[in-house]
Structure formats: structure tokens, C-alpha cells
C-alpha positions, -999 to 999 in steps of 0.1 A, spaced: -639 -249 615 -618 -272 594 -596 -292 618 -560 -296 606 -526 -302 620 -503 -283 597 -508 -247 610 -483 -226 629 -499 -236 663 -519 -266 674 -555 -265 664 -568 -261 699 -548 -228 701 -571 -213 673 -602 -228 689 -593 -210 722 -586 -177 703 -620 -179 686 -638 -188 718 -622 -159 737 -630 -135 709 -667 -145 710 -668 -138 747 -656 -103 740 -681 -100 711 -709 -108 735 -695 -84 761 -698 -56 736 -733 -66 727 -724 -73 691 -737 -100 667 -706 -102 646 -673 -85 639 -655 -76 606 -617 -80 611 -595 -63 585 -562 -58 603 -537 -83 587 -521 -91 621 -555 -98 636 -566 -120 608 -534 -140 611 -537 -143 648 -572 -157 644 -567 -180 614 -530 -183 605 -538 -166 572 -510 -145 557 -501 -130 523 -480 -101 510 -511 -90 491 -528 -74 521 -530 -40 504 -561 -54 487 -592 -56 509 -596 -87 530 -618 -94 560 -625 -121 585 -662 -120 596 -668 -137 630 -705 -141 639 -713 -147 676 -727 -181 668 -724 -190 631 -694 -202 612 -668 -175 604 -662 -166 567 -636 -146 548 -637 -120 520 -605 -119 499 -593 -111 464 -598 -142 443 -560 -147 440 -556 -149 477 -583 -175 483 -556 -201 479 -540 -189 511 -572 -195 530 -574 -231 516 -537 -238 522 -531 -222 556 -563 -218 576 -592 -235 593 -617 -212 576 -642 -231 554 -665 -204 541 -649 -180 515 -664 -153 493 -636 -142 469 -640 -112 446 -624 -108 412 -600 -80 403 -628 -64 383 -653 -68 412 -662 -46 442 -647 -59 475 -670 -40 498 -701 -49 478 -690 -86 482 -687 -80 520 -722 -65 521 -736 -93 500 -720 -119 522 -734 -103 554 -769 -104 538 -764 -140 527 -756 -151 562 -784 -131 578 -762 -105 594 -771 -74 575 -796 -62 600 -775 -70 631 -751 -51 653 -718 -54 634 -684 -44 648 -656 -32 625 -621 -20 630 -624 17 623 -587 23 627 -575 -4 603 -548 7 578 -564 -14 552 -601 -4 556 -599 32 544 -625 58 549 -640 57 514 -647 20 519 -661 26 554 -683 53 539 -696 28 513 -706 2 538 -723 28 560 -744 40 531 -751 5 518 -758 -16 549 -786 6 561 -806 -20 580 -778 -29 604 -759 -10 631 -722 -5 625 -700 0 656 -663 5 661 -648 -26 678 -612 -14 678 -590 -36 701 -614 -65 703 -588 -89 689 -558 -71 704 -572 -79 738 -562 -114 731 -529 -107 713 -514 -85 740 -507 -116 762 -488 -143 744 -495 -179 751 -467 -204 760 -468 -216 724 -463 -180 711 -434 -174 735 -418 -206 722 -422 -195 686 -407 -161 694 -376 -179 707 -372 -191 671 -375 -156 659 -349 -146 685 -324 -171 670 -327 -153 636 -323 -119 654 -291 -130 672 -276 -146 641 -282 -114 621 -268 -92 648 -237 -113 653 -230 -111 615 -236 -74 615 -212 -68 644 -185 -88 627 -191 -71 593 -190 -35 607 -155 -24 600 -138 6 585 -138 5 547 -170 -15 542 -203 1 531 -235 1 552 -249 -20 524 -223 -47 530 -233 -47 567 -270 -49 558 -263 -78 534 -244 -97 561 -272 -93 586 -299 -103 562 -280 -134 549 -273 -146 585 -309 -141 596 -324 -161 567 -298 -189 570 -307 -192 607 -343 -199 597 -356 -164 598 -383 -152 574 -388 -118 557 -392 -93 586 -417 -65 587 -387 -41 585 -353 -48 572 -324 -41 595 -314 -6 604 -278 1 596 -263 36 600 -227 49 606 -211 81 619 -232 112 616 -260 92 599 -268 76 633 -286 108 642 -312 104 615 -343 86 629 -352 53 612 -325 57 586 -309 26 572 -281 17 547 -276 40 517 -242 30 504 -221 51 528 -186 38 535 -178 34 572 -147 55 581 -120 48 607 -128 61 642 -166 61 636 -193 40 652 -221 19 637 -256 16 650 -275 -16 643 -311 -26 650 -323 -60 638 -357 -76 639 -358 -113 633 -390 -129 621 -405 -164 622 -441 -170 611 -446 -132 613 -437 -131 650 -407 -108 657 -381 -101 683 -357 -71 680 -324 -58 694 -301 -28 691 -263 -30 693 -234 -6 687 -200 -10 671 -171 13 678 -142 14 654 -110 21 674 -109 31 710 -140 34 732 -142 71 742 -151 81 777 -185 94 765 -193 63 746 -183 41 775 -206 61 798 -234 56 773 -228 19 772 -229 16 810 -260 38 814 -279 17 789 -268 -16 805 -279 -1 839 -313 6 825 -317 -29 811 -305 -44 844 -331 -24 862 -358 -37 839 -348 -73 846 -346 -67 884 -378 -47 887 -403 -55 860 -431 -78 870 -469 -82 866 -488 -54 883 -466 -25 873 -480 1 851 -463 8 817 -458 44 829 -438 31 859 -415 12 836 -410 41 813 -402 65 842 -377 41 856 -358 37 822 -362 73 813 -348 85 846 -317 63 843 -310 74 807 -316 111 815 -291 111 843 -260 116 821 -234 143 814 -227 134 778 -256 153 762 -277 123 753 -315 120 755 -342 93 752 -364 110 727 -390 83 723 -410 59 744 -388 34 762 -404 3 747 -434 -12 730 -453 -45 726 -439 -68 699 -452 -99 683 -471 -104 650 -462 -79 624 -465 -71 587 -448 -42 569 -446 -13 575 -436 -19 611 -426 -48 634 -440 -33 666 -474 -36 684 -469 -2 700 -505 8 690 -517 -19 714 -493 -10 743 -463 12 746 -441 20 775 -446 58 778 -455 84 803 -491 88 813 -502 53 803 -520 33 829 -520 -2 813 -509 -29 837 -482 -54 829 -495 -90 828 -478 -124 824 -472 -132 788 -468 -96 776 -437 -91 753 -418 -59 749 -389 -45 729 -371 -24 756 -352 5 739 -331 26 763 -312 40 734 -293 73 736 -297 101 710 -271 128 708 -240 115 726 -215 144 723 -241 161 702 -235 140 671 -238 103 679 -267 79 685 -261 45 700 -283 17 714 -284 -15 734 -319 -30 736 -337 -62 746 -369 -81 739 -384 -95 770 -415 -115 781 -432 -109 814 -433 -141 836 -453 -150 866 -430 -130 890 -406 -111 868 -394 -110 832 -369 -128 809 -350 -120 778 -353 -139 745 -316 -133 739 -282 -145 753 -259 -120 735 -235 -98 754 -247 -62 757 -213 -44 756 -204 -23 726 -184 -43 700 -150 -26 695 -135 -34 661 -101 -23 647 -100 14 637 -77 8 607 -95 1 575 -88 -31 557 -71 -20 524 -88 -48 505 -122 -36 517 -114 0 509 -104 -9 474 -136 -29 468 -157 -1 482 -140 25 461 -143 4 430 -180 -1 436 -186 36 441 -166 44 410 -187 19 390 -219 34 403 -207 69 395 -197 59 359 -232 43 354 -249 75 365 -229 97 341 -247 105 308 -231 88 279 -217 110 251 -235 108 218 -215 92 190 -214 109 156 -227 88 127 
């Protein structure tokens, strides 16, 4: 390991992570592991790039020095960011998996018991087939979860870094709540959120903010598409702030005009669910217990709303296409995982189908403490109620933009010569 003091965390944090991983390697009776998941590689080394669609791998032997396989262009990220000293880059005209096989042979691992992440998005089946047919002297075994066992519980240093991500989340959400008015477009709101997040020190998130208004709030994972927000409607916002690839996320709702009885009930039910989480959640509970508690509170309503998803998921390191660590741990029925100190979750007691045509949300990102849990946020949870009447200037600007877009889309008439 190349000791350095310019990484995201102190050097001893990475030494601890490597040592803990090697304990798990030994427990699984492996001689080495090949790590290809971008989040896991970053967790272990501080390496990151937007070019993770090209094959990359961190190989961690039980005793020898780790090494990395990357596209040649990405080797600079190893040098600039990480403690890794051994690299074996491949050119764009080369074969990434052959380079991995050659490196395993070079370092005397080709006839050993090698673990690999069979579920990795970026180690596709055809590449796995190639290594199985090429590395015939060794034994290849699925080691899914071997790094995630360390990631699921955040250290004090990680919790502190997530507080920085939370500042970006709150800044973006506050800007979005203020921008959500009749007459603006969803794009305007998304722009306000993004600008505020980045000005507050946030970095590009794994998912850009979700912004929907009126009937579009019923569409799962939809975001801005240029729609103009109308008087009397509501706006659903979900913002995930990012710092050094660590994320925190929150949902909030804006109502334009008066708060109807059904929307007020939705607000209070979601606040009740979050209060129950903060009063009840502690180490030792199962994730199923937490989900049942939240789900029962949300389901007990007379406004036609449902919680149609899990009630929360682990959150932390993330690259596109998602900011959640739900594949590691989710709050859902039937799961027996036990809450432990240092776990972090996005709690989402959102309500789909209020009055049959509205979706709204209030959510929180928490971390489990020694005897309870705490929020990363300080923002008020109530719906934001903005004036119903559209600002004439905003309407004029929005209509002018739409007219301009429409004119550009029209085919131009051919001129006679």
C-alpha cells in the first residue's frame, strides 16, 4: 500500500477496510477476490471514475499486495486517488479479461481459490464465461457480499462525510420548495435544485432530482419533462445530495393553494410514521419489524393511499444508475437482517394514490446509533404551501419557452429557387 494523506478518509481507514476484508476472505477459504462493483472498489481504495462501464477490477489476495486492472485511460485515477501500487492497464484495442487472467498468472494466483462478484452489473456473463473457460487450473467461486459486509455499517468518518452530503441535499430541497410555484416548469424547479446542491458543495449525484407535478406524480420514478405547474396542483420532490459519492436523500411535497383535508391527512400520517421511526428504531430490531411498523401506519388511512414499495433502504456510496444500497439491505417484509449501529437508511413512508390521483412524500435519511437513531437533516417535515395564483411573469416566460420549442420542432418550408 502506498501511504498518502490526500484521500477521502484517513489512511488508517483504508488499512482497516483491507484488513477486515482479508478476515472475510479467510473465513470463506479463498486465496483472493476479484472485486468489480464500482461502489466496492471505491470503498476499498477511493478510486472513482465515470468510465466504469469499461471493465475494471481490484484483486485482493489474502497475503500479497493488491492490484488493479483498468482501461489504460483510467490508470491515472489509480495514481491520483488511491493507495494501490500495482496496476495492469489494458489498451482500448486489448482484451480486459485476458489482462485479468494474465495478471492472476503473473502473481501466482491462477491455480488458487478465487472469489468473484457474480452479481456485478459490470462483470457481464460473457466475460464471466471467458474467465471460467480460460482460468482452468483455479477454482472460481461467487463471493457476493464480501465487501458489502463492511459497507453496511458506516464508520464515524463515513457518518461525518454523509453530513456533508446532507447539506447539499437540504440546500437543493429548500431551493426546490421555493421554486415550485404555479406557472413555472418542472425544468425550472429541477434547475433550481441542481444549482443549489452544487453551490452548497454537492457533487454529481447518482440520480438527478425527481420533480413531478399534478397527475405526473403518479408515475414511478418520473422526473422533469418540461410540464408547466398549474394553480391548485401539488409538486412532489425527491432530492439526493452527494459528496465523494456518499449520498443522503429526502422527499418533500409542495401544495399550491389551500391544503385539502386529504392532503393534510397524508402529511400527518407520514409525519407520524417518521416520528415512530425516531422513537422506536434501535439496534437489534429486524428490518422486517421496521417495515411493518411504517407500513401499518401508512396503510391506516381513509384517503385511498398506499405504500406500494419497501419502506426504506440502505444508502451510502453510489454511482449511477441508482443512489441506494437496497441490494445490500432494504426495509421490507420477510427480511430478517438485524439493525446495527452505523447502518444508514433512507426511510420512505410516501403515499401513492391520495384521492386516487396524487402521490406525495416526506422522507428522512437516518443513521442507527448505539441506542436509537438520528436524522442527517434539520428541515421541517410539513408540506410547503405556496400561493395558488400563478405569477404572470413566470407564465409569460413559460409560454414563450414552449412556443419557441414548438417553432423549432416544426418542419421549415422549402424555399423556391
